[in-house]
C-alpha positions in Angstrom: 43.7 19.1 18.9 41.5 22.2 18.7 39.9 20.8 15.5 39.0 17.5 17.3 37.5 19.4 20.3 35.4 21.6 18.0 34.2 18.5 16.1 33.2 16.7 19.4 31.3 19.8 20.6 29.5 20.0 17.2 28.5 16.3 17.6 27.1 16.9 21.1 25.0 19.8 19.8 23.5 17.5 17.2 22.7 14.9 19.8 20.8 17.5 21.8 18.8 18.4 18.7 18.0 14.8 18.0 19.6 14.9 14.6 22.9 13.0 14.9 23.6 10.2 12.4 26.2 7.8 13.7 28.1 5.6 11.2 29.9 2.8 13.0 33.3 1.8 11.7 33.1 -1.0 9.0 29.3 -0.8 8.9 26.8 0.4 6.4 24.3 1.2 9.1 23.5 4.7 10.2 22.0 5.2 13.7 19.8 8.1 14.7 19.4 8.8 18.4 16.4 10.9 19.6 16.6 13.6 22.2 14.3 11.5 24.4 14.3 7.8 23.7 11.0 5.9 24.1 12.9 2.6 24.5 12.1 1.1 21.1 14.4 0.5 18.1 13.2 0.5 14.5 15.4 -0.9 11.7 14.7 0.5 8.3 16.3 -1.8 5.7 17.0 -0.1 2.4 16.4 -1.9 -0.8 19.2 -4.2 -2.0 18.6 -6.9 -4.6 21.9 -8.7 -4.1 20.7 -12.0 -5.8 23.2 -14.1 -3.9 26.3 -12.1 -4.8 28.0 -9.1 -3.2 26.4 -6.3 -5.3 23.2 -4.4 -4.7 21.4 -4.6 -8.0 18.6 -2.1 -8.7 15.1 -2.3 -10.1 14.0 0.6 -12.3 10.6 1.8 -13.2 8.9 4.6 -15.2 10.8 7.8 -15.9 14.1 6.4 -14.7 12.8 5.6 -11.2 15.4 3.8 -9.1 14.0 1.5 -6.4 17.3 1.6 -4.4 17.7 5.4 -4.5 14.1 5.9 -3.6 14.4 3.5 -0.7 17.3 5.4 0.7 15.6 8.8 0.4 12.4 7.5 1.9 14.3 6.0 4.8 16.0 9.4 5.6 12.7 11.3 5.2 10.8 8.8 7.4 13.5 9.3 10.2 13.7 13.0 10.1 10.2 14.0 9.2 9.0 16.5 6.6 8.9 19.8 8.5 6.7 21.6 11.0 3.6 21.5 8.7 3.6 17.6 8.7 3.2 15.0 11.5 6.6 14.0 13.1 8.9 11.4 11.7 10.3 8.4 13.7 13.1 10.4 15.4 10.7 13.0 16.7 8.4 10.3 17.9 11.2 9.1 20.2 12.5 6.1 18.3 16.1 5.1 18.0 16.3 4.3 14.3 18.9 2.3 12.4 19.0 2.7 8.7 20.6 -0.3 7.0 22.4 0.3 3.7 24.1 -3.1 3.3 23.4 -6.4 1.5 20.3 -8.2 2.6 22.2 -10.7 4.8 24.1 -7.8 6.4 20.9 -5.9 7.2 19.3 -9.0 8.8 22.4 -9.7 11.0 22.7 -6.0 12.0 19.1 -5.7 12.8 19.4 -8.7 15.1 22.6 -7.4 16.6 21.1 -4.0 17.6 18.0 -5.7 19.1 15.4 -4.0 16.8 11.8 -4.2 17.9 10.5 -3.7 14.4 12.2 -4.4 11.1 10.9 -2.6 8.0 12.3 -3.3 4.6 11.5 -0.4 2.2 10.7 -1.3 -1.3 8.6 -0.5 -4.3 6.6 -2.9 -6.4 6.1 -4.1 -10.0 3.6 -6.1 -12.0 5.9 -6.3 -15.0 9.2 -4.8 -16.2 7.5 -2.3 -18.4 5.9 1.1 -17.6 2.2 0.6 -17.5 0.9 4.1 -17.9 -2.9 4.5 -18.4 -4.0 1.5 -16.3 -6.6 1.8 -13.5 -5.6 2.7 -10.0 -7.2 -0.6 -8.9 -4.2 -2.5 -10.1 -1.8 -0.8 -7.8 -1.4 0.3 -4.2 0.5 -0.2 -0.9 1.3 -3.9 -0.1 2.9 -5.0 3.2 4.3 -8.5 3.5 4.5 -10.5 6.7 5.1 -14.0 8.0 4.3 -13.9 11.8 1.2 -13.1 13.7 2.8 -9.9 15.1 4.0 -9.1 11.6 0.4 -9.4 10.4 -0.6 -6.8 12.9 2.2 -4.5 12.0 1.4 -4.9 8.3 -2.2 -4.0 8.9 -1.2 -0.7 10.5 1.2 0.2 7.6 -1.4 -0.7 5.0 -3.8 1.6 6.8 -1.5 4.5 7.3 0.7 4.4 4.1 -2.0 3.0 1.9 -4.3 6.0 2.9 -1.8 8.3 1.0 -0.8 6.2 -2.0 -2.7 6.7 -5.3 -3.4 3.0 -6.0 -6.5 1.6 -4.4 -5.4 -2.1 -4.2 -3.9 -1.7 -0.7 -3.4 -5.0 1.2 -1.2 -7.1 3.4 0.3 -10.3 2.1 1.5 -13.5 3.8 4.9 -14.6 2.5 7.3 -17.3 3.6 10.1 -17.0 1.1 11.9 -13.8 2.1 14.8 -13.8 4.5 13.9 -10.4 5.9 10.6 -11.9 7.1 11.9 -15.2 8.3 15.3 -14.5 9.8 14.9 -11.3 11.9 14.4 -11.4 15.6 12.4 -8.2 15.3 8.8 -8.2 14.1 9.1 -7.8 10.3 6.7 -5.9 8.1 8.0 -5.5 4.6 6.7 -2.3 3.0 6.1 -2.2 -0.8 5.2 1.5 -0.8 3.6 1.6 -4.3 4.1 0.2 -7.8 7.0 1.8 -9.8 5.5 0.8 -13.2 2.8 3.5 -13.4 3.1 7.3 -13.4 0.9 8.2 -10.5 2.8 5.7 -8.2 6.2 7.1 -9.3 5.1 10.7 -8.7 3.7 9.9 -5.3 6.8 8.0 -4.1 9.1 10.8 -5.3 7.0 13.3 -3.3 8.2 11.7 -0.1 8.0 14.8 2.0 4.2 14.7 1.7 3.8 11.1 3.0 7.0 9.6 4.6 5.7 10.5 8.1 3.1 7.7 7.5 5.8 5.1 8.1 6.4 6.4 11.6 2.7 6.7 12.2 2.1 3.1 11.3 4.9 1.8 13.5 3.8 4.1 16.3 0.2 2.7 16.2 1.4 -0.9 16.0 3.6 -0.4 19.1 0.9 1.3 21.1 2.5 4.8 21.1 5.4 4.1 23.5 
């Protein structure tokens, strides 16, 4: 009994600090609740290439880079921020954030269930399956995919904020109609391809997430008008 009471008190302390991660039963989602909520919910959908089955397959890039592992780490960093010397993450900006770690269909359904305002799949990009070291930065950059008019506006803000930090210079938004996470979410969807994982500079930048992950929150904040 005493152990349960102490555990409950510890959880309440974390809520006050805005750092509590709640993992609902039978769910791969993790929910972060801010100390002072601004009324908006952001769903960060971690990379999962399930390819129609029940397994999250991975894409790999240069130097053993894992798209799925990077996506998870970037999501956590974007929520919590990178320290007092950097702009705040999503949680400190007042957003309730749900981090989806399931299959693609599960993340879509859970995003719809929680009533997300913005749905952001977190991915990295590739031109080929091979490492392409030595190519010009003009081949790479931050791409953000969208299908709706509001998604186009959200994509523009993420291209502007995240793309300003990425090493590639070919930053752009891209209209796509063939992705479930763009077509089937109730929330405005802007699908973030952070950088390309087939060149060394892109890999090093994505791994240095503490230096740039705040840009995800900055782009969402600007799109939503700083609620």
